[in-house]
N, C-alpha and C positions, 0 to 999 in steps of 0.2 A: 087263576092268571098262568101259573105254570103249565097247565095241561094245554091251555091255548097256546101259549108261546112254543110249547113244542110243536103242535102240530102245524103251526105255520111256519115252524124253519125245516120239519120235516115236507111239507108242503114245496116250500121255495126252492130246498136242496135238490129234492125231485126232479123240479121242474126246470134247474139250473143243469143237472147229469143229462136229462132228456135233450134240451137243447145242445147241446157240448156232443153229443153223438150224432145228432141229427145233421149238426154242420159240421163234423169230421166224414159223416157217409156221403154230405150233396158234394164235398172239393175231391173227395176221392172217386165218387161219380162222373164227375166233369172231367177231372185229370184223366183217368184211365179212360172215356172216352175220347179222349183228343190223341192217344199213341203215341207220346213224346215220351220213351223210358225216363228220360233225366228230371221230367217234370215229375211221372210219377212217382221217382224214388225218393225224392225232396218231400212232395205232398205225405206219401207214406210215412214218412217220418216224423213231419208235422204234424199229422193226423195223431198218429200213435201218441206222442207227448204230449195232444192235449187229451187225450182219453186217458191215458195210463198215467200214475202220479214218476216223477224221478229215481224215485229210490226204488222202484220195480227193474231198473234197469242195470242199477249197479251189481259186482260180481258178490257171489256168495260170501265170498271173505273178507269186501269190506262192511259188510251188512252186518249191524249192533244185534 
C-alpha cells in the first residue's frame, strides 16, 4: 500500500509542478509579445511568485 501511494503522490506532484511551469511560461510568453512594460513587470512578479515559494524572497536575516 505505501509504495503505491508514494508513487502516486510523486506522479501527481510532478504533474502539478510541470503544469505550473507551463502556465508561467505561457503567461510570460503572451505578455512579452504584447510589448507593454507595465504588464510585463506585473506578470513577471506573479509568474515568479507562482513558481518559487514565498520564503525564497525573504532576506537572509529573516530566515530561520
